[in-house]
C-alpha positions as CSV (number, residue, x, y, z in Angstrom):
1,M,-21.0,-3.2,4.9
2,S,-21.0,-0.1,2.7
3,I,-20.2,3.3,2.9
4,A,-21.8,6.1,0.4
5,N,-18.9,8.2,0.1
6,P,-15.8,6.6,1.2
7,P,-13.2,9.0,2.1
8,T,-10.1,9.7,0.2
9,L,-6.7,10.3,1.6
10,D,-6.2,14.3,1.7
11,D,-2.6,14.3,3.2
12,D,-0.7,15.0,0.3
13,A,2.9,14.7,2.1
14,Q,1.5,11.0,2.9
15,L,0.1,10.5,-0.8
16,S,3.4,11.9,-2.5
17,A,5.7,9.2,0.1
18,I,3.2,6.3,-1.3
19,S,3.5,7.4,-4.6
20,K,6.9,7.9,-4.5
21,R,7.4,3.8,-2.7
22,L,5.3,2.5,-5.6
23,R,6.9,4.1,-8.3
24,R,10.1,2.8,-7.1
25,A,8.1,-0.9,-6.5
26,H,7.2,-0.3,-10.4
27,G,11.0,-0.1,-11.4
28,Q,12.2,-2.8,-9.5
29,L,9.5,-4.9,-10.7
30,G,10.6,-4.2,-14.4
31,A,14.4,-5.1,-13.5
32,I,12.8,-8.6,-12.1
33,V,11.7,-9.0,-15.4
34,R,14.4,-8.3,-17.1
35,M,16.6,-10.4,-14.7
36,L,14.3,-13.5,-15.7
37,D,14.7,-12.2,-19.2
38,E,18.6,-12.4,-18.9
39,G,18.9,-15.6,-16.8
40,A,20.2,-14.3,-13.4
41,S,20.1,-16.5,-10.3
42,C,17.0,-17.7,-8.5
43,E,18.5,-16.1,-5.5
44,E,18.8,-12.7,-6.9
45,I,15.6,-12.6,-8.2
46,V,13.7,-13.7,-5.1
47,I,15.6,-11.1,-3.2
48,Q,14.3,-8.6,-5.5
49,M,10.8,-10.0,-5.6
50,A,11.3,-9.9,-1.8
51,A,12.1,-6.0,-2.0
52,V,9.2,-5.5,-4.0
53,S,6.7,-6.8,-1.9
54,K,8.0,-5.4,1.2
55,A,7.6,-1.6,-0.6
56,V,4.1,-2.4,-1.7
57,N,3.1,-3.7,1.6
58,T,4.6,-0.9,3.3
59,A,2.9,1.6,1.0
60,A,-0.9,-0.4,1.4
61,F,-0.2,-0.1,5.2
62,T,0.9,3.4,5.0
63,L,-2.3,4.4,2.9
64,I,-4.6,2.5,5.5
65,S,-3.2,4.1,8.3
66,A,-3.2,8.0,7.0
67,S,-7.1,7.1,5.9
68,L,-7.7,5.7,9.1
69,K,-6.1,8.4,10.9
70,E,-8.0,11.3,8.9
71,C,-11.3,9.4,9.7
72,L,-10.5,9.4,13.3
73,V,-10.6,13.2,13.2
74,N,-13.4,13.7,11.1
75,H,-16.7,13.7,13.3
76,E,-18.8,13.6,10.2
77,V,-17.5,9.7,9.6
78,D,-19.3,6.7,11.3
79,S,-16.3,5.0,13.1
80,G,-17.9,1.8,13.5
81,P,-18.3,1.1,9.9
82,M,-15.2,2.4,9.2
83,T,-12.9,0.5,11.7
84,A,-14.3,-2.6,10.5
85,K,-13.7,-1.5,7.0
86,F,-10.0,-0.6,7.7
87,Q,-9.4,-4.0,10.0
88,K,-10.6,-5.9,6.9
89,L,-7.6,-3.9,4.5
90,F,-5.5,-4.7,7.3
91,L,-6.0,-8.0,7.5
92,S,-5.9,-8.7,3.6
93,L,-2.3,-7.9,3.8
94,A,-1.6,-10.1,6.4
């Protein structure tokens, strides 16, 4: 099920929020690498890894839901294939 021109997210506020969240996760990931190099406890490292995972998943869900919302208001998009595509994306994060 392919779509000739898949839609992109046009909501600048959502894009900015997603970008900020991912930049923060990127920084946290760098901190985890430093923690490993410095011999931090497993508990501290796992806590930080869980935070990064949550941040990345939240960014992904936000991106998917914002894109889905845009597709629903765009009457030029065939909602059948798009709904299936978004469902597959949601399930890939589960």
